[in-house]
C-alpha positions, 0 to 999 in steps of 0.5 A: 367481421369479414373485413377485419379477417381480411386485414389480419389475413393480409398481416398473415401473408406478409409474416408467412413469406419469411418461410421459404421451400423449394419443392416444385409441384408435379401434378396441377389442377385448378381449385383456385383458378390456378394450377397447383399441386394436387398434394397441396389441395385440401378440397375434395376433387375429382377430375374426369380425363378425356380418355375416360369420356371418350371410352364411356359409351355414352352420348351426353356428359350428364350420364358420364358424370352420374356413372363416375361418382356417387357424390354426384346424383344425376336425374332426368325427366324422361329420355335424351334431351329432357331436363336433367340436373346434377346434385352435388353432396345431396343438395338441389341442382341450384347449389352447383355452379357450372363452367365451361372453358372458364364461362359460367353457365347458369341460366338466368332465364331458369326458375333458380338461375341453375343449369340443366345438363341435358344438351351437353354432348360428349364428343367436344369435351376434353376434361371435367373437374368437380369440386365438391363442397363450399366454393362460393369464396371462389366461384360466388353465388350458387357454389354451395354444394361445389362447382363443375368445370368443364373443358372443351378439346384444345389443338395439339401439334399438327393438324388433326381431323376426326369423323365419328358416327354412332347408330343405335336403338330408338332411332338414334343417330349421332354424327361428329367431326372436328378439325384441330391443330397447333404450332409453336404460336397457335392452336385451335379446335372446331368441332360440330356434333349433331345427334337425333333420336325418335326417343321414348315417351317422357312420362311413364303413362303413355307410350308415344315417342318424343323425338329430340334433335341437338346440333352443337358447335364448339370452337377455340383459339389461342395465339401467343402474341409474344412470350409473355402475352396470349390471347384466347377466345372460345365459342359454344352454340347449341340448337335443339328441338324437343318433344316432351310430355306435360303432366296431364291425368289421361294416358289417352291425351294427345301430346303435342308439347314441343320446345325449340331452344338455342344456347350460346356461350363465348369468351374472349381475353388476354393473359399477360405474364407481366414477370416471373412473379405476377400475371394478369388475365382479362376476360369478357364472356357472354351466354345466351338462352332463348326457349320457344314453346308454340301454342299446343294443339287442343290445350286452349293456348292460342299464343306462343310462350317464349322467354330468354336469359342473358348474362354479360361478364367482365373479369380480371384475375391476378396471380402473384407468386411470392415464392415457390411456396406461397401465392395470391390469386385476387380478381374483380368481377362484374356480371350483368343478368337479364331475363325476358319472360311471358308471364301468364301469356300477357306479353313479355317483360324484361328484368335485370340486375348486376353483381360486382364481386371482389375476392382473393385466395391465398395458398401457402406451404407453412411447413414442408408437407403442410398446405393451407389455403385462405379465401375471401369474397365480397359480392354486391348485388344491385337488388338483393344487397351484399354478401361475403363468403369465406374459405379455409382448407388444409392439406397435410401429407404424412408421407409419399402415400398419405394426405389428410385434408380438410376444408371449412367455408361459408357460401350463399345464393342470391335470388334469381331474376325469376324469384325476384320478379315473377313469383314475387309479389313486389308490389305488396307492401306487406312483404319484405324483399327476398335475400340471399340464401346462406350456407356453411360447410365442413369436411374432412378427408384421407387419401391413401395409396397402397403402392404394393397393391396398386390401390388408392383409397379416399374417404371423406365426411361432409356436413353442409346447411343453408338457411333463409331458404328461398321457397315459393307457393305461399298463397293469400297475398293481399295484392291477389297474387297467387304465388310468391317467393319468400325466405322461409324459416328452417335450416336445410342439412346434408351430411354423409360419407364418401368412399372412393377407391381404384384397384389396378390388380394387373394391367388387364383388370382393375375396379373402381368402387364409389359408395356414398352415404347422404342424410338430408333434411329439408327444414324449408318444409319441415319447419314451416308450420303452413306446410309441414302437414303435407310433407311426411318425409324430411329428406331432400327429393331425389336424393337416395340415402345410399348410392354405389357405383362399381366400374370393372374394366378388363382386357383379354389377352387373346383380344389384344386391342379390346377393351371391356367395361361393366358399369354397375350403379345401385340406388336406394329409394329416395323421396320425391313429390307426386304430380298432377296425375295424382297428388302433389304430396310425397311419394317414393322413387324406388331403388334400382340396379343398373348395368351397362357394358362397353366394348372399345376396339382400336383397329388399324391405330386410326380406327375406334370401334365401340359397342354399348349396351345400356341397361342390359337387363332392361330394368324399369326405373325413375330418377324423377317420379313418373318420368320414363327412363330408357330401357335396353338399348344398343349402340354402335360407334366407329371413329376415324382419326386423320393426322 
């Protein structure tokens, strides 16, 4: 069916190019892997700038995202460095893809091929683009809830050096330094950051400290070989050590769990501007993750448990501009994933698969103020079969201050290597092989600017669902396997309303208020006759129904170089699973109200001084059941810029 749609769309492309308009885009973003005007985009998008990141007062990018939007639900299993995740529009973390400098960061060694945010420090990050809603036609497997594009800093004209140091509560120290520069042909950036903290207890049933260390390096280089040929390369390395708490039914138990982790991502490529209309981009990228869990003292485990995940990807992207109003992005990608896993400490096994993808995305202005985007993607998985996905988006500018937008799409998530080989009874002939999960989504929204009030308002309705859900923990397999992953009956649903506003009352006072209402239904559990008697709540775990963020930024005339911010967050109660300390049945995450206060001061132009007071009312709260969150803490930062 999608092949027929592809044919008709090609005919549509030919016909529609007889319509020509000449308006030049002003604001550019990258929802379709190429720059385009913000006014032409039908997808719900949020951009977090370098200035916002630097003034956030946080150490880690995940916390910044959590404070920036209510469409992003952030949870963490303890303090700094512990497992953390982003949920877009109420869907579990495995349904959001993450890219850093264009390199896909989902972890092949994780259970669901997803990505944790626990090791991304902020000092090397320049901006983040968050695309909400189904993005599989552009970003492939897993982009059902959306995609997050993270960009590291780039060199600017001249030579620039920075040195930044932070000290704070819980024995926390963070040191970062960078050197960057650019001229007419080249630009580069090299940044190093070391974070160390004594930490807090990961779980709430004991008071011992769980230490965490993070050493991160980010570097990139670009050379304009000629007027129409660019060479680029990126590198990111993170080496971490974490002490954490295993679920043990005793507050007096000695916790000696620890993990060493190494992550790297890199890319190299060429961008060739063939002529005024046609450009091509070739990229080779690699990601690698390795984790080591030493034998735990007193646990009876005398073997070292370690595993790794690795991905090699090769991609070509073409961008053809028919004219100022019509363009076509198309590409070919090949992704090779590999995992080495020490299952039940019986020796490491290595498994792999590959995906070949073909896609195109056509953007057009069909009338003076009306834009459409149509995209198709065809993915061929070496084991799980083929999947196609589709996206259509629409944007209509009623006037210079109002835009109506909408998008409709389908998506999918291929099973991970872990799901296929390590919790799947592959040698049991009575079981069918696991297939991809399939999704569909729809959203519609309006953006309005009230120029006389300096007020921007955005409202979006979204509706997403997916079926053929990959779930584990089915028992009674004839081969003797205790667990297995299978496509389960039922449909998982999430729908809701997003309200976003920014009100600049005057140069010294502005408010940014976000509210999201999310209604979810976990059909994989509720519609499964073997499981639904154990689950009394139908919501997706860790997703609050109501979430409110308010950021208040103000300045005092008498304190000219000071900038003050108060970030308040109200999270409704949510469903979660219990754990081995009591029961695995449903439990409740209580609602909570947090307040963080930040002061930024610019001294002598080259020094930035900041003070952050996190959780100023010392609220005890959980974002994952039984896992501690950081209490009241105070951090002091000084940054020196050398130009």
